[in-house]
Each structure stands twice: as structure tokens, then as C-alpha cells.
N, C-alpha and C positions, 0 to 999 in steps of 0.2 A: 571447518567451511567458513566462507565468507561473504561478506554481503556485496552486493551487485544493485546499482542504482538504475533500475528500469525506469522507475518513476510512474511510467503509462506505457501498455501495450499499443496503443494508439498514436499513430503519427501527428494527428492535428493536434493532439494535446502535447505530447512528449517537444515536437519541435517548434510546433508554433504557439502555444499558449506557453508552455516552460520554458522554452527557448533552449530545448538540451540539444546540442548538436549530435545527436547519433541517429542514424536514418535506420530502418526496419530492416535492410540487409547488412549493416554493421551491424545491431545488435543480433540478427541470429546466425553472422558469422562469429561474432564473440562467443555466445553462448556454444555454437558447434566446436570452437578452439578448445574452451573449457572441458566440455565432454570429452573428446576426443583424445586430452591431454591428462584424463583423470582427475581434474577438480572438482569442487563440490559446491557449486556456488548456490547462495539464495539469493531469491530476487526481492528487491526493496520495491512495492508499489505504493503510490499516494492516491488517493481518491477524494474528491472533493475539490480538486485546484479551480480557482475562478474561471468560468467560461465552461468547463465541464459538462458533459451530459450525463445523465445517469446511463443511458444505453452505453456509454463511452468507459464506465465504471466497472460496467459489467463485463465488457469486453476486455479489460484488464485483468480482473479476476481469472476470467474463463482462459485467457492467455496463461497465466501463471496456473492453472492446475492443468493444462496440456502440457506444458513446458516441463511439470513436475513426472506428469505419467509418462513423456519420453524420455526421461532422465537429464534432463538438460539443466534443470535446477535441481536442488535436492532441498527444497523450501521456500516459502516466501510469505513476507512481511507485507500487512494489508494495512497501512497506517491512513489516516486522515490529513489532509494538508494544513499545514499550523500557519496561520498568519502572523509572521515573525518581524516584529517592528523593524521598520526600515527596509526591507524587504521591496524589491519594486512591484512585487503582487499585492503586497498588502497596501502599497501607497496609491496603489491606484484604485483599490476597492475603497480605501478610506476615503479617497478624494471624489469617487462616486456617489458616496454615501451607502454602499452596501455594506460596510462594516464602520460602527459609529466612531466618530473621532477619540471618544472616552474608554472603548475598547479595555477590557482587563485583560492584559497579555499575561498576568500572573495564571490566568485559567488555563493556560495552553499546556498541553499535556498528550502524547502519542497514544493515551489510552482514553482518552474525551474528544468527541467532537465538538468543537465551540467556534465552526460555522461551516454553513452550506453554501454551493454557489447558488444565484439564482435560478429559481424552478424548483428547489430542493429546501424541504425543511432541515434543522438539525436532526431532529428526529428519523426522517428518512434516511438522510446519510448514515446516521450510526445502526440504524438496521441493515443498510445495505453494509457497512462494513462488518457487524457481525456476521453476517450471512457469509460476507467472501472469506472469513476469516474461520469460519465452520467448513466453507467448502474447500479450501486449501487443505487445512489440517485434518480433514476426513480420507484423503485420497490413500488408498492401500498402501502406498510406499510411505509413506509420513506414518500411517499407523503402526506399520511394521516398524519402524525406527523407534517409534514411541515405547512399543512395548517390549524390545530387544534389550534395552538398556533401562532400570531402574532410574537413572539420574535424570536421563532423558525425560523419562515419563514423569516424573516430579517436575522438572521444569515446564513441561506442557501443560502440567495441571495448575502452575500458578500463573503461567500466561493466559490461560482460559480464566481464571479468575480474575487478572486483571482487566481483561475484556469484558466479559459478561457481567462483572461485579467490580468498577471502575474503581470505588473506594477502599478494595480487598486489602490492597498494599501500597 
């Protein structure tokens, strides 16, 4: 399996906010090509990008589940947006005051929500992230994969512990 940077299933977020040059038609065409040629991609989704709304995050999570159920994706990672130093989005939210100028970038981790967009709190976004991870990983197709291979099962347990008990590893 290999990762595919879908980032968001919502064109407004993916194309408008994230400036990712990938239209919905191109996204679906690419997933169709992967499926038709036997590839097993894992979709990577970011939630909590500055300006993203909760309903759009839910739409991305539901899209990931739909693509898994239809066999276009063989898994999905739901991760929080990270305010990386020097990135365009980080500079913009620092300038607006949404992210403090003295933000501690050492707290950045894919396992911990350290920023939430306006209109959400960090605990709300973390709860949504955990729900998304649970929803994606409880698909019958994914559960079957976990229980067919002991190593995959152990990996899944570690992933869940990292997400639901962030200080575990």
C-alpha cells in the first residue's frame, strides 16, 4: 500500500484553502485508475485546516469511508493540520492572531491536535479526529484486513493507542 495525498474531499478546502491543484474529477479519475490497475492506495486526509468548517471535515471522513467501502482506498489516515513554521497557512494565522507569535512548534505531532480553526476548540477537533479514525478503521473491509494478519492487527492496536492515548509511545 502507498499513501495518496487527498487532503480533503471538499473542493473548496482542497483547491481554495490548501491551494492543491487537484479537481474532484481528477481525484476520482486517479482513484479509478488505481483500482482498475490493482493498486491499493491509502488516502491521507487533513482535518482542521485554517478556514475549514466542521461539516467539511465530516464530509472528508465520510468520503474516505465511502471510498474504502467501494474498494477505491484500502485505508485512510485522518490527521490534524499542523501549523508548520514558515508555511503560508501558518504565517497567515500568526498574522491574524489566530496562532500566537510565540506558539511552541515543538508540540507539533500527527497524534495530537495543537490548533483548531476558528469556530472550533482543540478538544472539539480532537474528538472529531478520533471519531474519524474510529469510523474509517471500523469499516468491515479494514477490520477483515486487521484480523487476517497478526502483524497488521498489532500495528492497528499500536495506531489506536497512539491516537486515543497520545502519550503511549
